[in-house]
Backbone bond lengths (Angstrom), bond angles and torsions (degrees), N, CA, C in turn:
res aa  C-N    CA-C-N  psi(-1)  N-CA   C-N-CA  omega(-1)  CA-C   N-CA-C  phi
1 M - - - 1.439 - - 1.523 109.21 -
2 T 1.345 116.17 139.05 1.453 122.52 179.48 1.522 110.18 -72.05
3 T 1.326 117.44 140.82 1.458 121.34 176.91 1.519 108.78 -99.20
4 W 1.323 115.55 111.21 1.458 121.91 177.00 1.513 108.29 -98.34
5 I 1.319 116.41 129.73 1.453 120.81 176.04 1.526 108.48 -91.80
6 A 1.301 117.98 -51.36 1.467 123.19 175.70 1.515 106.07 -148.09
7 P 1.264 120.57 132.82 1.448 127.49 -4.67 1.531 111.50 -71.63
8 T 1.297 115.88 159.90 1.459 121.05 -178.02 1.518 110.57 -72.55
9 P 1.325 117.40 158.90 1.465 119.40 175.73 1.531 112.41 -55.81
10 E 1.320 117.42 -34.02 1.464 120.13 178.47 1.522 110.51 -65.35
11 A 1.333 117.08 -42.40 1.463 121.00 178.76 1.525 110.24 -64.98
12 L 1.334 117.23 -40.54 1.465 120.65 177.49 1.528 110.69 -63.27
13 R 1.312 116.30 -40.54 1.471 120.80 -179.85 1.523 111.22 -66.84
14 D 1.325 117.03 -41.03 1.454 121.19 -171.64 1.524 114.42 -86.66
15 A 1.319 118.91 -24.76 1.467 121.24 -179.09 1.526 109.68 -69.24
16 P 1.328 117.55 139.71 1.464 119.59 -178.82 1.524 113.59 -72.23
17 S 1.333 117.07 -23.97 1.461 120.21 -177.06 1.523 108.85 -162.36
18 L 1.325 115.45 175.43 1.458 121.29 173.19 1.512 108.62 -135.69
19 H 1.322 115.54 162.81 1.458 122.16 175.14 1.526 106.66 -105.46
20 L 1.306 115.89 130.80 1.453 122.13 -172.85 1.520 109.00 -125.62
21 S 1.319 116.55 140.83 1.459 121.25 169.35 1.520 107.58 -139.64
22 A 1.312 114.69 139.64 1.465 121.11 -178.92 1.517 109.15 -102.05
23 G 1.310 115.46 147.03 1.449 120.45 178.20 1.504 110.16 136.67
24 P 1.325 117.17 -171.67 1.455 120.33 -177.49 1.520 111.62 -52.12
25 A 1.318 115.43 130.35 1.464 120.89 -176.10 1.521 111.80 -97.75
26 G 1.328 117.64 16.28 1.448 119.36 -178.31 1.510 113.47 -62.65
27 S 1.315 117.48 -33.23 1.456 121.09 179.87 1.517 108.88 -115.17
28 V 1.294 116.78 130.12 1.460 120.24 175.71 1.524 110.21 -107.65
29 D 1.330 116.64 18.42 1.459 121.77 176.70 1.525 107.83 -73.34
30 P 1.348 118.44 116.11 1.458 119.94 -177.03 1.522 113.16 -65.16
31 D 1.343 117.64 -15.60 1.456 120.61 179.08 1.524 112.66 -95.76
32 A 1.328 116.99 -1.34 1.461 120.44 -179.28 1.528 109.75 -71.59
33 P 1.337 116.89 144.30 1.463 118.99 177.67 1.526 109.77 -66.69
34 G 1.289 115.84 155.79 1.460 119.89 179.11 1.510 110.30 152.69
35 A 1.287 115.04 -153.34 1.448 120.84 -176.41 1.527 110.75 -62.01
36 P 1.334 116.62 140.78 1.463 118.76 177.90 1.521 111.12 -67.89
37 E 1.302 114.91 153.70 1.463 120.69 177.64 1.519 109.90 -88.70
38 V 1.325 114.06 151.92 1.452 121.28 172.02 1.523 106.86 -128.97
39 E 1.308 116.94 140.32 1.456 120.89 177.76 1.523 108.32 -93.67
40 V 1.330 116.25 128.24 1.460 121.26 -178.63 1.525 110.59 -136.97
41 G 1.315 115.08 151.27 1.448 120.28 172.26 1.515 109.25 -72.58
42 M 1.314 116.67 148.68 1.466 120.53 -179.64 1.504 109.90 -143.68
43 V 1.335 114.34 158.82 1.461 120.21 179.27 1.518 110.16 -141.08
44 L 1.314 114.53 158.11 1.459 122.01 168.51 1.517 107.14 -103.00
45 A 1.313 116.58 129.11 1.467 122.42 175.59 1.517 107.13 -134.36
46 D 1.306 116.06 125.13 1.466 121.59 -177.79 1.529 111.56 51.97
47 G 1.342 115.93 37.69 1.457 121.22 176.57 1.513 115.61 79.47
48 E 1.320 117.78 2.46 1.464 121.92 -179.47 1.527 109.49 -110.74
49 L 1.336 116.85 150.10 1.452 122.79 179.99 1.530 109.79 -94.33
50 Y 1.340 115.86 130.66 1.463 121.62 -179.29 1.518 110.74 -130.84
51 V 1.333 114.94 147.66 1.459 122.97 169.54 1.517 107.72 -131.43
52 R 1.319 114.69 157.64 1.463 120.47 176.84 1.522 108.76 -134.17
53 A 1.331 115.10 143.44 1.461 121.25 176.00 1.522 108.11 -88.61
54 Q 1.308 115.98 117.25 1.466 121.08 -177.21 1.526 111.81 -55.31
55 R 1.309 117.25 -38.02 1.470 120.93 -178.00 1.529 112.95 -88.19
56 G 1.311 116.73 5.07 1.456 120.24 175.72 1.516 113.94 87.00
57 T 1.315 114.93 -162.46 1.464 121.40 -173.02 1.524 113.57 -71.13
58 T 1.323 118.15 -9.26 1.465 119.74 175.83 1.515 112.20 -88.46
59 S 1.317 117.65 -3.50 1.459 122.02 178.31 1.527 109.41 -60.71
60 Q 1.321 116.31 135.36 1.459 120.83 -176.96 1.526 112.01 -60.68
61 W 1.321 117.78 -45.40 1.467 118.89 -178.23 1.518 111.46 -67.81
62 Y 1.330 117.63 -35.24 1.461 120.79 178.08 1.534 110.02 -63.52
63 R 1.331 116.45 -47.64 1.469 120.16 179.61 1.527 110.85 -60.44
64 A 1.337 116.98 -40.38 1.470 120.37 179.21 1.524 110.79 -64.93
65 A 1.325 117.30 -42.83 1.463 120.77 -179.95 1.519 111.23 -62.91
66 V 1.329 116.96 -43.17 1.465 120.76 179.19 1.526 110.32 -66.79
67 S 1.324 116.42 -42.58 1.467 121.15 -178.69 1.523 111.92 -63.67
68 H 1.330 116.99 -47.31 1.467 120.89 -177.67 1.524 112.18 -80.19
69 G 1.327 116.33 -36.30 1.463 119.95 -178.68 1.516 114.30 75.71
70 S 1.332 116.73 -5.36 1.462 120.26 179.94 1.520 109.46 -148.55
71 G 1.311 114.50 169.31 1.459 120.65 179.10 1.503 109.26 169.04
72 R 1.335 115.52 -142.50 1.454 119.12 178.20 1.520 108.88 -148.26
73 V 1.322 113.91 156.11 1.455 120.74 172.42 1.517 107.89 -126.30
74 R 1.312 114.12 148.18 1.451 121.38 176.26 1.520 106.92 -123.62
75 V 1.331 115.14 121.66 1.462 120.60 -179.39 1.528 108.31 -154.52
76 A 1.292 115.87 143.54 1.468 122.29 176.48 1.530 111.91 52.22
77 G 1.338 116.34 38.25 1.453 120.38 176.94 1.513 115.43 78.61
78 E 1.320 117.88 3.54 1.468 122.06 -179.26 1.524 109.53 -117.43
79 T 1.331 116.50 144.96 1.458 122.72 173.98 1.521 107.34 -117.12
80 V 1.326 115.72 128.73 1.461 121.32 -173.38 1.528 109.68 -131.64
81 A 1.322 117.11 134.69 1.460 122.04 171.59 1.529 107.82 -71.28
82 V 1.336 115.68 136.11 1.465 120.05 -174.12 1.522 111.94 -138.61
83 R 1.327 113.57 167.25 1.457 123.09 170.66 1.526 107.78 -112.18
84 F 1.335 116.31 143.44 1.460 122.96 176.06 1.519 108.36 -112.06
85 E 1.325 115.68 134.44 1.460 120.72 -179.98 1.527 108.80 -140.26
86 P 1.340 117.34 125.42 1.458 117.91 175.89 1.530 109.42 -57.82
87 A 1.321 115.39 134.59 1.463 120.63 -179.87 1.513 109.40 -92.88
88 G 1.308 116.32 142.84 1.453 121.65 -179.97 1.519 112.29 -77.56
89 P 1.318 116.09 167.62 1.461 121.01 -177.42 1.525 113.69 -65.00
90 E 1.319 117.54 -17.09 1.469 120.31 -179.08 1.525 112.66 -65.73
91 V 1.337 117.77 -23.14 1.463 119.92 179.26 1.525 112.80 -92.46
92 A 1.315 117.41 -8.16 1.465 120.98 -174.34 1.528 113.66 -54.07
93 P 1.338 120.42 -47.56 1.467 118.63 -179.16 1.531 113.23 -60.98
94 A 1.324 117.38 -41.99 1.467 120.27 179.72 1.522 111.10 -66.93
95 V 1.328 117.39 -38.83 1.465 121.04 179.44 1.527 109.72 -69.40
96 D 1.335 117.60 -41.46 1.475 120.64 175.31 1.524 110.53 -56.47
97 T 1.325 116.46 -47.85 1.464 121.39 -179.49 1.524 110.85 -60.85
98 A 1.323 116.96 -42.00 1.460 120.79 179.72 1.530 111.30 -64.11
99 Y 1.342 117.21 -42.17 1.468 119.78 177.60 1.528 110.62 -64.03
100 R 1.325 117.33 -43.67 1.473 119.73 179.86 1.529 111.13 -63.84
101 S 1.319 116.48 -39.13 1.459 120.49 179.70 1.526 111.24 -66.61
102 K 1.324 116.96 -42.26 1.462 121.17 -175.84 1.528 112.51 -77.20
103 Y 1.332 116.98 -42.45 1.462 120.82 -171.12 1.528 114.64 -107.11
104 G 1.331 118.00 -4.83 1.458 121.04 177.89 1.517 112.13 57.26
105 S 1.326 116.28 -132.59 1.468 120.74 -176.67 1.526 112.69 -66.86
106 L 1.318 117.95 -15.70 1.463 121.21 177.92 1.534 112.39 -80.81
107 A 1.311 117.86 -6.99 1.467 121.82 -175.02 1.515 113.51 -66.22
108 S 1.318 118.14 -11.14 1.461 119.75 -177.76 1.531 112.21 -57.04
109 F 1.341 118.47 -24.53 1.460 120.79 177.91 1.525 112.03 -63.57
110 A 1.331 116.84 -20.83 1.466 119.92 -171.74 1.515 114.88 -120.39
111 V 1.315 119.27 -4.83 1.462 118.91 -175.66 1.528 113.26 -112.75
112 G 1.319 117.49 6.12 1.458 120.73 175.44 1.518 111.36 -78.39
113 G 1.322 116.04 170.67 1.463 121.86 -176.51 1.513 114.49 -57.80
114 A 1.352 117.76 -46.17 1.465 120.24 -177.84 1.526 110.91 -64.93
115 A 1.321 116.53 -46.18 1.469 120.15 -179.74 1.522 110.52 -66.33
116 R 1.309 115.98 -40.43 1.469 120.17 -179.41 1.529 111.07 -59.94
117 A 1.324 116.78 -37.41 1.478 121.09 179.62 1.530 111.75 -70.56
118 A 1.333 116.41 -16.42 1.471 120.93 -176.66 1.522 110.45 -112.09
119 T 1.321 116.10 52.50 1.460 121.89 -179.54 1.531 109.43 -95.52
120 L 1.331 115.47 128.31 1.459 121.36 177.57 1.514 110.27 -117.18
121 R 1.311 116.14 137.74 1.465 122.47 169.71 1.528 106.21 -92.06
122 I 1.322 115.81 134.07 1.467 120.95 179.62 1.522 107.94 -115.49
123 S 1.311 115.91 129.91 1.463 120.74 178.08 1.521 109.31 -134.35
124 P 1.334 117.53 152.80 1.470 119.79 178.79 1.517 110.91 -60.98
125 A 1.317 115.81 142.90 1.469 120.41 179.47 1.522 110.51 -81.40
């Protein structure tokens, strides 16, 4: 399980979304120039933080996150340097369940085939 210092696992669980930017994680200043942020829904599954690109692996932010492997997320008033890692298909059922639990009938944006193929695990850098 990933150890998050800030934001707390409770804040990650309760926040409706996070802001993500891919690229050098040297600065976690949200006002620093660099990659644009994108707001995405996120879930915790088995203690790990996951996001999915609704448009799948061709999504610009997804490709940037995979290419850079690092960046930052902003959630619950905290900005944290992170690593992005494509998640394997073995986590798909747990992540699907987490999205359905968190977003209810709105979860369809994240549990379809294209989004499922574009699942990223996010961990603190």
